[in-house]
N, C-alpha and C positions, 0 to 999 in steps of 0.2 A: 472591639469589633462586635457588632451586634449579629444576631442570628441571620438576618436577611443578607447582610454584606458577606458574611462567611459563606452562605449558601450560593450566592451568585458567583463569588470568587471561585469556589470549588467547582461549580458547574462549568464556568468558562475555561478553567485550567483543564478540567477533564475533557471537554470537547476539543480544546486545542491540542492536548496530548494525543487524543485519538486520531485527529487529522494528521499530526506529525508522524505517528507510527504508520498510518496508511500510506503516507507519501514515501517514507523510507522503504516500506515493503514494495511499493511500485518501482522504486529505483532498483532494488535488488532483483526484481523480476526482469526488468529491462536489461540489466547487466548479465543475468543468467541466459537470457535469450540471445544476447550477442556472443557469449562464450560457447553456448551449445545450441547452434541453429537447428531448426526442425529439418528432419530428413524427408525429402519429398518421396512419395511412393512411385518408384520407377516401374513397378509391375503394372500399375493402373494406367500409366501413360502409354505403355506398349500395346494395350488392348484397344 
């Protein structure tokens, strides 16, 4: 494998891995939002 092939392969795997990690983190955030929904401010609604 020459230098250019290795470089492009490493770059593509790195970008793909980054996108995969970001996707997994977004799924974790969605699950946490469903488990712990935001509490609406009732005091602000009364005024």
